[in-house]
C-alpha positions as CSV (number, residue, x, y, z in Angstrom):
1,M,-20.3,-13.5,-3.5
2,A,-21.8,-10.1,-3.0
3,A,-21.0,-7.5,-5.7
4,S,-20.0,-5.1,-2.9
5,L,-17.5,-7.4,-1.4
6,R,-16.0,-8.1,-4.8
7,A,-15.8,-4.4,-5.6
8,L,-14.1,-3.9,-2.2
9,L,-11.5,-6.9,-2.5
10,A,-10.7,-6.6,-6.4
11,G,-6.9,-6.4,-6.9
12,I,-6.5,-5.5,-3.1
13,L,-3.8,-8.0,-2.1
14,D,-0.1,-7.3,-3.2
15,Y,1.7,-10.5,-2.6
16,A,4.8,-10.0,-0.4
17,G,5.9,-13.6,0.3
18,I,9.6,-13.1,0.8
19,F,8.8,-10.8,3.9
20,P,8.0,-11.7,7.3
21,P,6.5,-13.5,8.8
22,A,6.5,-15.9,5.8
23,N,10.1,-15.2,4.9
24,L,9.9,-17.5,1.7
25,S,12.9,-17.7,-0.8
26,L,12.5,-15.6,-3.8
27,D,12.2,-18.7,-6.0
28,R,9.2,-20.1,-4.1
29,A,7.4,-16.7,-3.6
30,I,7.5,-15.8,-7.4
31,R,6.3,-19.4,-8.3
32,N,3.5,-18.9,-5.8
33,Y,2.6,-15.6,-7.5
34,A,2.4,-17.2,-10.8
35,R,0.2,-19.9,-9.4
36,H,-2.1,-17.4,-7.6
37,Q,-2.4,-15.6,-11.0
38,K,-4.1,-18.8,-12.4
39,S,-6.4,-19.5,-9.6
40,R,-10.1,-18.9,-9.3
41,D,-9.4,-16.0,-6.8
42,R,-7.0,-14.1,-9.2
43,W,-9.2,-11.2,-9.2
44,M,-8.1,-10.4,-5.6
45,L,-4.5,-10.4,-6.5
46,G,-2.4,-7.2,-7.1
47,R,1.6,-7.0,-7.6
48,F,4.4,-8.9,-6.6
49,V,6.5,-7.0,-3.8
50,V,10.3,-7.2,-4.2
51,P,13.3,-4.8,-3.2
52,A,14.7,-3.1,-6.2
53,A,18.1,-4.6,-5.2
54,R,16.8,-7.9,-5.7
55,L,15.3,-7.6,-9.0
56,S,18.3,-9.0,-10.8
57,E,17.7,-12.3,-8.9
58,L,14.5,-12.7,-11.0
59,A,16.5,-13.1,-14.3
60,P,16.2,-17.0,-13.9
61,F,12.3,-16.7,-14.2
62,D,12.3,-15.1,-17.6
63,K,10.4,-18.1,-19.1
64,L,7.9,-18.0,-16.0
65,F,7.0,-14.5,-17.1
66,D,6.0,-15.7,-20.6
67,E,3.1,-17.5,-19.0
68,D,0.7,-14.6,-18.2
69,P,2.4,-11.4,-19.0
70,P,3.0,-8.7,-17.9
71,F,3.9,-9.7,-14.3
72,I,3.4,-6.4,-12.3
73,F,5.7,-5.5,-9.5
74,S,5.7,-3.1,-6.5
75,V,9.4,-2.4,-5.8
76,L,10.7,-1.3,-2.4
77,G,13.5,1.3,-2.4
78,R,16.6,1.4,-0.4
79,G,15.8,4.4,1.4
80,G,18.3,6.2,3.4
81,K,19.2,7.6,6.9
82,T,19.7,11.2,5.3
83,G,18.3,13.1,2.5
84,D,21.5,12.6,0.5
85,E,21.5,8.7,1.2
86,F,17.8,8.6,0.2
87,L,18.7,10.2,-3.3
88,Q,21.6,8.1,-3.8
89,G,19.4,4.9,-3.0
90,L,16.6,6.2,-5.4
91,S,19.3,6.4,-8.2
92,A,20.3,2.8,-7.6
93,D,16.6,1.8,-7.4
94,L,15.8,3.3,-10.8
95,A,18.8,1.7,-12.3
96,D,17.8,-1.5,-11.1
97,I,14.3,-1.1,-12.3
98,E,15.3,0.1,-15.9
99,T,17.8,-3.0,-16.1
100,F,14.9,-5.4,-15.0
101,R,12.5,-3.9,-17.5
102,Q,14.9,-4.3,-20.4
103,T,16.0,-7.8,-19.4
104,H,12.4,-8.9,-19.4
105,A,11.1,-6.5,-22.2
106,G,7.3,-6.7,-22.5
107,K,7.0,-9.4,-19.8
108,V,7.0,-7.3,-16.8
109,E,6.2,-3.9,-15.5
110,V,6.9,-1.9,-12.4
111,D,4.4,0.8,-11.7
112,V,4.6,1.2,-7.9
113,F,7.6,2.3,-5.9
114,E,7.5,2.0,-1.9
115,V,10.0,3.7,0.1
116,K,10.7,5.0,3.7
117,L,11.6,8.5,4.2
118,P,14.6,9.4,6.4
119,D,13.8,10.5,9.9
120,E,15.5,13.8,9.3
121,M,12.6,14.7,6.8
122,G,9.7,14.1,9.2
123,W,8.0,15.8,12.2
124,G,8.5,19.2,10.7
125,R,12.4,19.3,11.7
126,N,13.4,20.8,8.3
127,H,10.7,21.4,5.8
128,H,13.2,23.0,3.3
129,L,15.4,19.9,3.2
130,A,12.3,17.7,3.0
131,R,10.8,19.5,0.1
132,Y,14.1,19.7,-1.8
133,T,14.7,16.2,-1.4
134,L,11.3,15.0,-2.6
135,V,11.3,17.4,-5.5
136,R,14.7,16.0,-6.4
137,A,13.3,12.4,-6.0
138,A,10.4,13.2,-8.2
139,E,12.7,14.7,-11.0
140,E,14.9,11.8,-10.8
141,I,11.8,9.5,-11.5
142,E,10.3,11.8,-14.3
143,T,13.9,11.4,-16.0
144,Y,14.8,7.9,-15.2
145,G,11.8,6.0,-14.1
146,P,9.4,3.7,-16.1
147,P,6.6,5.1,-18.1
148,A,4.3,5.5,-14.9
149,L,5.4,5.1,-11.4
150,T,3.5,5.8,-8.1
151,P,5.6,6.4,-5.1
152,F,4.2,5.4,-1.7
153,L,6.0,7.0,1.2
154,E,6.4,5.5,4.6
155,I,7.2,7.3,7.8
156,G,8.1,6.2,11.3
157,L,5.5,6.8,13.9
158,M,7.3,8.0,17.2
159,D,5.9,9.7,20.2
160,D,4.6,12.7,18.3
161,W,2.7,10.5,15.7
162,R,0.1,13.0,14.9
163,G,2.5,15.6,14.0
164,A,4.6,12.9,11.9
165,V,1.3,12.1,9.9
166,E,0.4,15.6,9.4
167,S,4.0,16.5,8.4
168,A,4.2,13.9,5.9
169,A,0.8,14.7,4.5
170,A,1.9,18.1,4.0
171,L,5.1,17.2,2.1
172,I,3.0,14.8,-0.2
173,H,0.6,17.8,-0.7
174,Y,3.4,20.1,-1.4
175,L,4.9,17.8,-4.0
176,A,1.5,17.5,-5.8
177,S,1.3,21.1,-5.8
178,Y,4.9,21.7,-7.2
179,G,4.1,19.0,-10.0
180,E,1.1,20.9,-11.1
181,Q,2.8,24.2,-11.4
182,R,6.4,22.9,-12.5
183,M,8.3,25.0,-15.4
184,H,8.6,22.0,-17.7
185,G,5.1,20.9,-17.4
186,A,3.1,18.5,-14.9
187,Y,4.9,15.2,-14.3
188,Q,4.0,12.4,-16.5
189,R,6.1,9.4,-15.4
190,C,6.3,10.3,-11.6
191,R,2.5,10.0,-10.5
192,P,1.3,11.8,-7.4
193,A,2.6,10.1,-4.3
194,G,0.6,8.2,-1.7
195,F,1.2,7.4,2.0
196,K,2.1,3.9,2.9
197,L,0.6,2.9,6.2
198,R,2.4,0.0,8.1
199,C,-0.2,-1.4,10.5
200,G,1.8,-4.0,12.1
201,G,4.9,-6.2,12.3
202,T,6.4,-9.1,14.0
203,T,6.3,-7.5,17.5
204,A,3.5,-6.1,19.6
205,A,5.1,-2.7,19.6
206,A,4.9,-2.6,16.0
207,V,1.0,-2.8,15.9
208,L,-0.5,0.7,15.5
209,S,-3.5,1.5,17.6
210,P,-6.8,1.9,16.1
211,E,-6.7,5.8,17.0
212,Q,-3.4,5.9,14.9
213,V,-5.0,4.2,11.9
214,A,-8.1,6.3,12.1
215,H,-5.9,9.5,12.2
216,V,-3.9,8.4,9.0
217,L,-7.3,7.6,7.2
218,A,-8.7,11.0,8.1
219,V,-5.7,13.1,7.3
220,C,-5.2,11.2,3.9
221,R,-8.9,11.5,3.1
222,A,-8.9,15.3,3.9
223,E,-5.7,16.0,1.8
224,G,-6.9,13.8,-1.1
225,I,-3.9,11.5,-0.7
226,V,-3.8,7.9,-1.8
227,L,-3.3,5.2,0.7
228,K,-1.5,1.8,0.6
229,A,-1.3,-0.3,3.8
230,T,1.0,-3.2,4.7
231,A,1.9,-5.6,7.5
232,G,-0.3,-7.5,9.9
233,L,-3.4,-7.5,7.8
234,H,-3.9,-11.3,7.5
235,Q,-7.3,-11.7,8.8
236,P,-10.8,-10.0,7.7
237,F,-11.5,-8.7,11.1
238,R,-9.7,-7.2,14.2
239,H,-8.8,-10.1,16.6
240,Q,-6.3,-11.1,19.3
241,D,-3.0,-12.4,17.9
242,E,-1.9,-15.2,20.3
243,S,1.5,-15.1,19.0
244,L,2.0,-11.4,19.6
245,N,-0.4,-11.4,22.6
246,T,-2.1,-8.2,21.2
247,P,-5.1,-7.2,19.2
248,V,-4.2,-6.7,15.5
249,H,-6.0,-5.1,12.7
250,G,-8.3,-6.7,10.1
251,F,-8.2,-5.9,6.3
252,L,-12.1,-5.6,6.1
253,N,-12.1,-3.1,9.1
254,L,-9.5,-1.0,7.4
255,F,-10.9,-1.0,4.0
256,V,-14.5,-0.6,5.0
257,A,-13.3,2.3,7.3
258,A,-11.5,3.9,4.3
259,V,-14.5,3.5,1.9
260,L,-16.9,4.9,4.3
261,A,-14.5,7.8,5.2
262,A,-14.2,8.7,1.4
263,T,-18.1,8.3,0.9
264,H,-19.3,10.1,4.1
265,R,-16.3,12.1,5.1
266,L,-16.3,10.4,8.6
267,E,-14.4,12.0,11.5
268,E,-11.8,10.0,13.4
269,P,-13.9,8.9,16.3
270,R,-16.3,7.1,14.0
271,L,-13.5,5.8,11.9
272,Q,-11.8,4.2,15.1
273,Q,-15.2,2.5,16.0
274,I,-15.0,0.8,12.6
275,I,-11.4,0.0,12.7
276,E,-11.8,-1.6,16.3
277,D,-14.9,-3.5,15.8
278,T,-14.5,-7.3,16.2
279,E,-18.1,-8.4,15.3
280,A,-18.2,-9.6,11.8
281,S,-22.0,-9.4,11.8
282,H,-21.6,-5.6,12.0
283,F,-20.3,-5.5,8.5
284,N,-22.9,-6.3,5.9
285,F,-22.4,-6.8,2.3
286,D,-24.8,-7.4,-0.6
287,D,-25.2,-6.7,-4.2
288,D,-26.4,-3.1,-3.6
289,G,-23.5,-2.2,-1.4
290,L,-21.9,-2.5,1.9
291,R,-23.1,-1.1,5.4
292,W,-21.7,-0.6,8.7
293,G,-24.2,0.8,11.4
294,E,-25.9,3.7,9.8
295,F,-23.5,4.2,7.2
296,G,-23.2,2.6,3.6
297,A,-21.7,2.7,0.2
298,S,-22.9,1.5,-3.0
299,V,-20.8,-0.7,-5.4
300,E,-19.9,2.2,-7.5
301,E,-18.9,4.2,-4.5
302,I,-16.7,1.3,-3.2
303,A,-15.1,1.0,-6.7
304,V,-14.2,4.8,-6.7
305,A,-12.9,4.8,-3.2
306,R,-10.7,1.6,-3.9
307,Q,-9.3,3.4,-7.0
308,Q,-8.9,7.0,-5.9
309,F,-8.2,6.5,-2.1
310,A,-7.4,3.2,-0.5
311,V,-5.8,1.2,-3.2
312,G,-4.6,-2.0,-1.4
313,F,-2.3,-3.9,1.2
314,G,0.6,-5.9,1.0
315,S,0.6,-9.4,2.6
316,C,3.2,-12.1,3.0
317,S,0.3,-14.7,2.4
318,F,-2.5,-14.8,-0.4
319,D,-3.9,-18.1,1.0
320,E,-4.5,-16.8,4.5
321,P,-6.6,-14.0,4.1
322,R,-8.8,-15.6,1.3
323,E,-9.1,-18.9,3.6
324,A,-10.3,-16.6,6.4
325,L,-12.9,-15.0,4.1
326,R,-13.9,-18.8,2.9
327,G,-14.3,-19.6,6.8
328,L,-16.7,-16.8,7.2
329,K,-18.7,-17.8,4.1
330,L,-17.9,-14.5,2.5
331,L,-15.9,-15.9,-0.4
């Protein structure tokens, strides 16, 4: 395998087997994750994704966690329709996380928290409410969270999706600035928040356009916001999904675009070209770096971009992406 591709894919996939379209039982999914951790491709594997409300259901697997501790988890929050509901849900989530960590002390760790923001906090509707709610949330994490927890905030993209993305980026930027100037000192437990990009779903309507994905990449890169993706990224390259009857995104398209955005500060039109490119031969990987068209990134630049900008993606399958890479003779 080319060193550049290994750098691009290292720890990239958070396993979310209990979610659609796989919809596996928690028992089967956590055992799959344990099996993947022992496979030759374990270097691609990231965290196990599970809702906070279901952490207690993992109690029967305490002995399983002995095999290769710590098992690392990304936990999904309850969210809420309003700011108050969001904060109430967060309190319950943090309590569930703490109980889980105490129950399996030393065997598990939770370091990522994914949650959807209430619609009333988006699109610039109420800046004061949104800022107040996010600061309260950060203070809750700082007080009651695990030693280090990175929140990834998701928003709904409606008609004014550009405004929604820019409003969310401004909120995340404000929270980072607040944390740096906080009276009690910078946050320690609550790490700087990131943006969660939902690329697809179980319907054609849920699939974002290349233009929307490019906009998110450009805005997050410009604002220095870390990005995590999810949903629909089962294949390396953009292709037609027959079951949805629509084109869907490829994870190599997305992460090559992200690396080149970080390395060359590419603008949206060029990022869109990379994201919608269906020709695998246009993406070149060797031991020196990757290239798409006239743009390239060294192995070191890829590693930095993955660590500081595009950190990974969630998938309900670990087998499908890696078998697709094998079919292309990339793995």
